C-alpha positions, 0 to 999 in steps of 0.5 A: 514462087518467092511469093508463096515463100514469103507467106510460108514464111510470114505464117509460120512465124505469125503462128509460132510468135501467137503460141509462144504468146499464148504459152506466157498467157497461160502459165501466168494464170497457172502460177499464180493460181497456183501460189493462192492455192498453196497460201490458201492450203499451206500457209505459206507466202507468196512471194516464196 
């Protein structure tokens, strides 16, 4: 029974870590394209 509990913890921890990694990866591109869109549309700085 203890072995099953460890596997459940490994699967939950791994999937949670994967979700955090995907969120950071996707949000990086969203922020980048949002900044490029503002640069093109409103002539704002990329560093604001």
